[in-house]
C-alpha positions in Angstrom: 113.0 96.1 86.3 116.5 94.9 87.1 118.9 93.0 84.9 119.5 89.3 85.4 122.1 87.0 83.8 123.0 83.3 83.8 126.6 82.2 83.5 126.8 78.5 82.3 130.1 77.0 83.4 131.5 73.9 81.8 135.2 72.9 82.3 136.7 71.5 79.1 137.2 74.9 77.3 139.0 76.6 80.1 142.6 77.9 79.9 145.2 75.2 80.5 142.7 72.4 80.6 143.3 69.3 78.5 142.1 66.4 80.7 143.9 63.1 81.1 145.2 61.3 78.0 142.5 58.9 76.9 140.2 59.7 79.9 138.8 63.1 79.4 138.0 65.4 82.4 136.2 63.2 84.9 136.4 63.8 88.6 139.6 62.3 90.0 141.6 62.5 86.7 144.7 64.6 86.4 143.9 68.2 85.5 140.4 68.0 87.0 141.1 70.0 90.2 142.9 72.7 88.2 139.9 72.8 85.9 137.6 73.4 88.8 139.7 76.2 90.1 140.0 77.8 86.7 136.3 77.5 86.1 135.8 79.5 89.3 138.3 82.1 88.2 136.9 82.6 84.7 133.2 82.6 85.9 134.1 85.1 88.6 135.7 87.4 86.1 132.4 87.3 84.1 130.3 87.8 87.2 132.4 90.8 88.3 132.0 92.3 84.8 128.2 91.9 85.0 127.9 93.4 88.5 130.3 96.2 87.6 127.9 97.0 84.7 124.8 97.2 86.8 123.6 93.6 87.0 121.1 93.0 89.8 121.3 89.2 89.8 123.8 86.7 88.4 123.1 83.0 88.5 125.9 80.5 88.0 124.9 77.1 86.4 127.5 74.4 87.3 126.8 72.2 84.2 129.8 69.9 84.0 129.1 66.2 84.7 126.7 65.8 87.7 126.7 69.6 88.4 128.6 69.7 91.7 132.1 70.7 90.7 132.8 74.3 91.9 133.6 75.7 95.3 130.7 78.1 95.6 132.2 79.9 98.6 134.8 81.4 96.3 132.3 83.4 94.3 131.0 86.9 94.7 128.5 86.7 97.6 125.8 88.2 95.3 125.8 85.2 93.0 123.2 82.4 93.1 123.8 78.9 91.8 122.1 76.2 89.8 123.7 72.9 90.9 123.2 69.2 91.0 121.2 66.8 88.8 117.9 65.0 88.7 115.4 67.7 87.5 115.0 65.9 84.2 115.6 69.2 82.5 118.5 70.6 80.5 119.3 74.1 81.6 117.2 74.0 84.7 116.0 77.3 86.1 116.4 79.3 82.9 113.3 81.4 82.1 112.2 84.7 80.5 113.3 86.7 83.6 116.9 86.5 82.3 118.3 89.2 80.1 121.2 87.1 78.7 123.2 83.9 79.0 127.0 83.6 79.0 128.9 80.4 78.3 132.2 79.8 80.0 134.5 76.8 79.4 132.3 75.0 76.8 133.9 72.8 74.2 133.6 72.1 70.5 131.4 69.4 69.0 133.4 66.5 67.5 136.0 68.0 65.1 139.6 67.0 64.3 142.1 68.5 66.7 139.5 70.1 69.0 140.5 69.8 72.7 138.1 67.5 74.7 135.5 67.8 71.9 132.3 65.9 72.4 128.5 66.3 72.6 127.1 65.5 76.1 129.1 62.3 76.5 132.5 61.5 74.9 132.0 57.8 75.6 128.5 57.6 74.2 128.1 59.8 71.1 130.0 60.5 67.9 127.8 63.4 66.7 124.5 65.2 66.7 122.9 66.8 63.7 119.9 69.1 63.5 118.5 69.4 60.0 121.7 67.9 58.7 124.0 70.5 60.5 126.4 69.5 63.2 125.5 70.9 66.7 127.0 70.7 70.1 126.1 71.4 73.7 126.7 75.1 73.1 124.1 75.4 70.3 121.5 73.2 72.0 121.8 75.0 75.4 121.6 78.4 73.7 118.5 77.2 71.8 116.8 76.1 75.1 117.5 79.6 76.5 116.3 81.1 73.3 113.0 79.3 73.6 112.4 81.5 76.6 113.6 84.7 74.9 117.0 84.8 76.5 119.8 86.3 74.4 123.2 84.6 74.0 125.8 87.2 74.9 129.2 85.6 75.4 131.3 82.5 74.8 134.8 81.6 76.0 136.6 78.5 74.9 139.3 77.1 72.6 139.7 78.5 69.1 137.7 75.8 67.4 134.7 76.1 69.8 134.8 79.9 69.4 134.7 79.5 65.6 131.7 77.3 65.9 130.1 79.8 68.2 130.7 82.6 65.8 129.1 80.6 63.0 126.0 80.0 65.1 125.8 83.4 66.9 127.6 86.0 64.7 126.9 88.8 67.2 128.4 87.1 70.2 131.4 88.5 72.2 134.1 85.9 72.6 137.4 85.1 74.3 139.8 82.4 72.9 141.4 80.6 75.9 143.7 78.3 74.0 144.6 76.9 70.6 143.5 73.3 70.1 146.2 70.8 68.9 144.6 67.5 69.7 142.0 66.0 72.0 144.3 66.2 75.0 146.7 68.8 73.7 146.6 72.6 73.3 148.6 75.8 73.5 147.0 77.8 76.2 147.0 81.5 77.3 148.0 82.2 80.9 145.0 81.5 83.2 145.0 85.0 84.7 145.4 86.7 81.3 142.3 84.8 80.2 140.3 86.1 83.2 141.4 89.7 82.3 140.2 89.2 78.7 136.9 87.7 79.9 136.2 90.6 82.2 136.7 93.1 79.4 134.8 91.1 76.8 131.8 90.7 79.1 131.8 94.4 79.9 131.6 94.9 76.1 128.8 92.3 75.7 126.7 94.1 78.3 127.2 97.5 76.8 126.2 96.1 73.4 123.3 94.0 74.6 120.9 95.7 72.3 122.8 94.2 69.3 122.7 90.7 70.8 120.1 88.2 69.6 118.1 85.2 70.8 119.3 82.0 69.2 116.6 79.6 68.2 116.2 76.3 66.3 113.1 76.1 64.2 110.7 73.4 65.4 109.9 70.7 64.5 113.3 69.6 63.3 115.1 66.5 62.1 117.6 65.1 64.7 120.3 62.6 63.7 122.2 61.0 66.6 125.3 58.8 65.9 126.4 56.6 68.8 129.8 55.1 69.5 128.5 51.5 70.0 125.9 49.5 68.2 124.0 48.6 71.5 123.7 52.3 72.4 122.0 52.9 69.0 119.7 49.9 69.6 118.8 51.3 73.0 117.8 54.7 71.7 114.3 55.7 73.1 113.7 58.7 70.9 110.4 58.8 69.2 108.8 60.8 66.3 105.6 62.9 66.8 103.5 59.9 65.7 105.2 57.8 68.5 107.2 55.6 66.1 110.8 55.1 67.1 113.6 56.9 65.3 114.7 55.0 62.2 118.1 53.3 61.8 120.4 55.0 59.2 123.1 52.4 59.9 124.1 50.2 62.9 125.2 53.3 64.9 122.9 56.1 63.8 119.2 56.9 64.5 117.2 59.7 62.8 113.8 61.2 63.4 111.7 64.3 64.1 111.2 66.2 67.4 108.6 68.9 68.0 110.6 70.5 70.8 114.3 70.5 71.5 113.7 69.7 75.2 112.1 66.4 74.2 115.6 65.2 73.5 116.5 65.4 77.2 
C-alpha cells in the first residue's frame, strides 16, 4: 500500500505575511498576492520533501477563505487539490486513506501580539474553548483528521502558533516562519530560507512518522463560543444533544455540548 499525505495551506502564518492594517488578509488587500505566492512556495517545499521520501500521493487543501487562492499550475504535477467551498464539511476529502496531514501557514488562536490571530473569522469570533481550553483552527482541523485516524506530522507558522501547536501535538515537527510582534506586525525570516527549512523538517517528519500520533478531542465535549457582536451571539444556531439551544453565558458568549466536532460546522 502506498503512502498518501494531505498538506493543508492557510495564508496568515507564512513568511513575510502580515496582511493590511485593520483589514486582515482578504483578497484584494495589500500583502494578499504575496501571501498567495508564498503559500505556493512553502507548500511546494513540503510536497517536494514528501515525494522525495517516497510519497505516492500528495493532496493540497487550499483552505484560506473560499478555498480558491493558489495558482495550481505552479505545483508539482503529481499533486492533487481540494479547492472551493460549499460541501458543508470542514476538511473535505480527508479520510483514513491518508497517512498524515501537514499544516502550512496556519495562525494562532486569539493571543496578544500573535500576527493575524483568529479562529475561522476575525470579524465574527473572539474565542473558542473546548472543555475550558482555548483552541484554534489548527487544533480543530487536526482533530477532524484524527477522527479518521490521520496523524498530524508538521506545522509551520509564526512563533506563537508553533508554541500552541507544540502544546497540542508535542511530537510534531515544526518550522517558525516569523516572530509575531502585533496583529499586523512581525519579524520574518527570508521567504526562501523558510522554504529550505520546511523541506528539511518535512523530510524529518516522514522519516520519524512512527513516532507521530493521531490528535483527537474526546467526545462529547463542552464548546464555548465568544462572539464579537451581541447579535452574532443571539443568532447562534448550535444545539445540545437534547436539541436545546446553547445557553448564554453573557451577551456575547454561548456554551453547550456537542457529540461530534463536525457538528460545529
